[in-house]
N, C-alpha and C positions, 0 to 999 in steps of 0.2 A: 264713576265713569271708567270705562276700560282704558287701557294704555293708548296714548296718542298715536295716530297713524304715522308711519315712516314714509309711505309712498302714496301718491294720489289714488292708486288702485285700492288702498286700504280705507278709502272714504265710503264705507259700506252704508246701506240703509240703517243698520243698527247704530253705527257711530253717529251718523247725521241725525237720527231721531233723538238720541241722547243729547247731542250738542244743541239742537234747535228746540227741544222740548215739545216736539210734535211728531207724529208717526210719518216717517219717510219710507215710501215703498220701493222707490227706485232712484238710483244715482247714475247719471250718464256723464262720462268724462268727455267734455266738449273740446278742451284744449289743455295741453300740458307742456311746459317748457322748463328749462333749467338754467340758472345763472348762479348768483350768490346763494339762492335758495330755490325751491321748486315753486312754480306758479301754475295754477290750474283754474279752469272754469268748469263748473259742473252744472248740469241740468238736474232738477229735482222733481220727483212726482210724490205727492202726499196722499195719505189715506183719505183725507178730507180736502177736496179741491179748494185752492186758495188759502191753505193753512200757513203758507210761507212763500218766500220769493221763488220764482220759477228757476232762477239760476243764482249762483254765488261765485265769487272770485276767491280762491283759496291759496294761502301761503303756507308752505310746509318747510321744515328743515331739509337740508340736502340728503339725498339717498346714500351717497358714499359715506361710510362711517368715519373716515379720517376728516373729510370736509365738514361733516356734521359736528364732530367733536371740536374742530377749530371754531366754527360759528357758535357752537354752544358755549365755548370758553369765554367768548366776548359778551355773552348775555344778550345778544341782539334780538333773538326771538322772544325771550322773556320780557325785555323792555318794550318791544313793540306790542306785545299782549297787554302789558300794563298801561301803555299809552292809550290804547283803545278803551280799556276799562276805566281809567282814572282821568286822563287829560282830555281826550276827544269830546266827551260830553260837556266840557266846560268852556269850549272855545267858540269864537265867532268866525271860524274858517270852515269851509265845506270839507268834510272828511267822509269817506264811505261809512255807511252803517256797518256795525260789527256785532252780529248776534252771538258770536262765540269767539273767544280768544283764550288760549291756554298754553302753558309751557310746562315741561316736565323733563328735567335733566337737559340733555342735548336735543330734545324734540320740541317743536312748537307747531301749533295749528291756529291759523286765523281764518275765520269764515267772514268774508267781507262782501258788502253790497257789490253786485255786478254793475259797474257804472255804464256798461254798454246799454243796459236797459233804459238809462236816462238819455241815451244818444251820445254819450262820450265816445271819442275816438282816440286811439293811441297809435303813435308812429314813432318808433325809436330810431328809424333810419333817416330822419330829417327831411322826409319827402314833403312835409307841410308844417306850418307853424301857426301861431295865433297872432291876432293883431296886436300892435304895440300897446294900445290902451288897455287891452285885457291883461297883457303881461305886467304892465305897470300897476294895475289894480291888484293883481295877485301878489306882487311884491309888497305893496302897501299893507295888505291883509296879513301877510307873513311877518312883516316888521312889527305890527301891532301884537300879533301872537307872541313873538319872541320877546318883545319889550316887557310884556306882562310878567314873564318869568325871570326878569332881571332882579326882581324883588325876591330875596331869599325866603322871606316868610311865606309869600304866595307859592313859591316853588315847593317849599316843604309841606305846605298845606295840601296842595293838589297832588304832588308826586314825590313823596318822601324817599322813594326808592332810587331817585336820581343820584343821591349821595352815596349809594352803595358802590364801593370800589370794585372795579372790574379790570382784568388785564386788557391792555390795548391789543389791537389786532396783531401788531408786530410781536408783542410778548407771547400771545397765543401761538402765532405762526412759528416763532423761534423755538418755543417749547416743543411743538410737534416735530419740527425739523430735527431737534436734538434726539427725540424719541426714535424717529425714523432712521437716523444715522448711527445709532448705537447698536 
């Protein structure tokens, strides 16, 4: 596979074809935003109609090299890619499908199911919420998920990479600040 994309504009038909294992003839950037990382929604056209999902949600490392290095130092993208590869298929919690997840140095790419296709809605501004019983049910599911991994043997079996030591965000940030100030 070629080098992982740095920007959503790098999600070319060639990259997407390799990642998805089917020929993608066009990629349309439907939405692109920035926070801790980049988030994008892309529309896809395939050489064979119906060969894959019509759209995907994509998570990428930050565009800014210093921010990308800081996030890369924490291993956040690598661990999220490993979560979707190793943990997600073993849980009884609804997680988006992930046809491709990879990390390489300070870059990462996660191609995730576009949950808006299922009718999911997202509001980060608090304009609406969910009923209390749905929230309670979600918390119960998450408690069961986390309790399973309290057992060290189960945790090591499913996700041995969790024990890999990584710098904390504050260690990574202070290291970068020292580099910037010198």
